[in-house]
C-alpha positions in Angstrom: -24.0 168.6 -45.3 -25.8 165.6 -43.9 -27.3 165.3 -40.4 -24.3 163.5 -38.9 -21.9 166.1 -40.1 -24.2 168.9 -38.9 -24.4 167.3 -35.4 -20.6 166.9 -35.3 -20.1 170.5 -36.3 -22.6 171.6 -33.7 -20.8 169.5 -31.0 -17.5 171.0 -32.0 -18.9 174.6 -31.8 -20.3 173.7 -28.3 -16.9 172.4 -27.2 -15.2 175.6 -28.5 -17.7 177.7 -26.5 -17.0 175.7 -23.4 -13.3 176.2 -23.8 -13.8 179.9 -24.4 -16.0 180.2 -21.2 -13.4 178.1 -19.2 -10.6 180.3 -20.5 -12.2 183.5 -19.0 -12.1 181.9 -15.5 -15.0 184.2 -14.6 -17.9 181.7 -14.3 -21.5 182.8 -14.3 -21.0 186.0 -12.3 -18.4 187.1 -14.7 -20.9 186.8 -17.5 -23.5 188.8 -15.6 -21.0 191.4 -14.7 -20.1 191.7 -18.4 -23.7 192.6 -19.1 -25.0 189.2 -20.3 -28.6 189.5 -21.4 -29.2 186.1 -22.9 -28.4 182.6 -21.6 -25.4 181.3 -23.5 -26.1 178.2 -25.6 -23.6 176.1 -23.6 -26.0 176.3 -20.6 -29.1 175.1 -22.6 -29.6 171.3 -23.0 -31.4 170.5 -26.2 -33.2 167.6 -24.8 -34.8 169.8 -22.3 -35.9 172.6 -24.6 -39.3 171.2 -25.3 -40.2 169.9 -21.9 -43.2 171.6 -20.3 -44.0 171.7 -16.7 -47.1 169.6 -15.9 -47.5 170.8 -12.4 -47.1 174.5 -11.5 -46.8 173.6 -7.8 -43.1 172.9 -7.1 -41.9 171.6 -3.8 -38.4 171.1 -2.5 -37.7 167.8 -0.8 -37.1 168.2 2.9 -34.4 166.0 4.5 -34.8 165.9 8.3 -31.6 164.8 10.1 -33.4 164.6 13.5 -32.3 161.4 15.2 -30.1 160.2 12.4 -27.3 159.1 14.8 -29.6 157.3 17.2 -31.8 155.0 15.1 -30.8 152.7 12.2 -34.3 152.5 10.7 -34.8 156.2 10.2 -31.3 156.4 8.8 -32.2 153.8 6.1 -35.3 155.8 5.2 -33.3 159.0 5.2 -30.8 157.5 2.7 -33.8 156.5 0.5 -35.2 160.0 0.7 -31.9 161.6 -0.3 -31.5 159.1 -3.2 -35.0 159.9 -4.4 -34.5 163.6 -4.1 -31.2 163.5 -6.0 -32.7 161.3 -8.8 -36.0 163.1 -9.2 -35.2 166.8 -8.3 -31.5 167.1 -8.2 -31.5 169.0 -4.9 -33.1 169.0 -1.4 -33.3 171.1 1.8 -31.7 169.7 5.0 -33.2 170.6 8.4 -32.1 169.7 11.9 -28.5 169.4 10.8 -27.0 171.0 13.9 -25.0 173.7 12.2 -25.6 177.0 14.0 -27.3 179.7 12.0 -24.5 182.1 12.7 -22.0 179.6 11.0 -24.3 179.4 7.9 -24.6 183.2 7.7 -20.8 183.6 8.0 -20.3 181.0 5.2 -22.8 182.8 2.9 -21.1 186.1 3.6 -17.7 184.7 2.8 -19.0 183.2 -0.5 -20.6 186.6 -1.4 -17.4 188.4 -0.5 -15.4 186.1 -2.7 -17.7 186.5 -5.7 -17.8 190.3 -5.4 -14.0 190.5 -5.7 -12.3 191.7 -8.9 -12.3 189.2 -11.7 -8.5 189.1 -11.7 -8.4 187.9 -8.1 -10.9 185.2 -8.7 -9.0 184.0 -11.8 -6.2 182.9 -9.6 -8.4 180.2 -8.0 -10.1 179.0 -11.2 -9.2 175.4 -12.1 -10.7 172.1 -13.0 -8.1 170.3 -10.9 -10.2 168.8 -8.2 -7.2 167.7 -6.2 -6.4 171.3 -5.2 -7.4 172.3 -1.6 -9.0 175.6 -2.7 -10.5 176.3 -6.1 -13.5 177.4 -8.0 -14.8 176.2 -11.4 -17.9 175.9 -13.5 -19.8 172.7 -14.0 -20.4 173.3 -17.7 
């Protein structure tokens, strides 16, 4: 088998694993609940396997929404900060957003309650159809 055939076969196996994972409709928590002890291959990106961290001090970009509705200059800088955070880190932390802490706590409690339900209940909401009003899926 040459290298091209091996890569095609590997890609086909990966696609089959994705389909099998999708078919369970259980997402990551379902794998954990089933006793998962090793990260499945479908979640490992080969191009990232050999990357080593050069800096052991990680930081989360902070996006401060203070005054975003009153001044156009900070709004432009804010957009640049969000773009940079998305491109370099993939995530960020928003402060001064105006959402009451109690609302955030209720939201997290509802998410936790949903994911702690029996797998059969959660399967009813599993879909990749993003036009549905209510769904959950996996980004694999």
